[in-house]
N, C-alpha and C positions, 0 to 999 in steps of 0.2 A: 468365758464363756465354750461350750460343749457344739462342738457339728455334729448334727445330724445326719445318718444317709438312710434316705427311704429307696428301696430300690423295687422298680415298679416292670412288668413286662407288658408292652403295648403294641398294637400291631403297627409295621415299619412304616407306614402311611399318615400316624398320626404323631409321629413322634417330634416333626417340625411345630407342630401346631400347639402342643404341651410346651414346647420349647418358648413360643411365642408368649402362650399366656402366664407364665412364671416371669418372662422379661417384663412384660406389662403390668406386673406387681415390682415394681423396684421394692430390692433388700428383702424381699421376702424370702429366697432362696433360688438356687441354679440348677439348670439340668444338665447334667452329663451323659452323653451317649457312653456305657460303658461297653456292649456289644453289639454292635450293628446288625449281625446275622441272625442273632436271638431276639434282636427288638428291645433290647434290657435296657434301661436308662435307670438314672438316680437321682432327685433328689437332695441337694445338700440345704440344709435351713438351720441359720442359729437357734438356740434355747426361745429366744423370744418370739420368735417367726413360725415355731412348729407346729401349735395350734392351728394359724392362719393359712401353710401351708397343707396341711391336711385338710382342711376347708375346703381349699379349693381343689386338689382332689378330689373330696368326696363329690366336688360338684362336676369335674371333669368325668366321675365314674356314671354320670347323669347323661351322656355327649358317647362318648367313646368306651371302646372296652378297654378296662386298665387292671391289674392286679397287685398286688403287694409282693414280693416274695423276697427270700430270703436273698442274704450277700451272696454272689457268686463268687463260687470258689478258685475261677479259672478267668478271671477282667484281664483281658491280654490288650482290648481296642485302646484304653483310655491309658495313657499314662500316671495321669493325674491320682487316677482312682486306685492305680494299682501300686503306688507311691503309700496314699490312704493306709491300703489294706495291708502293705508290710509296716508300716508306721504303729496300727496298732494290735499287732501281733507282737511288738515290742513293750507293750504297755502293761 
């Protein structure tokens, strides 16, 4: 199985809402905050749930401002995401 990372920038006041929505869809994916100051989050989704995760993001885009961004090069806030980034460099 492959873990997909979808990085998003959202207004900081909407981060908790996005996390709540994904928590309500069990097993689709998890949301991690990558950078609190820049309001960057990441959706981690496995292959089997990637289409569903993208559909949820498309629905959220109609409610709140969010945009997909490239993986940040300086992930400092979230140790887990920093580890994943380092691991991907060794592949």
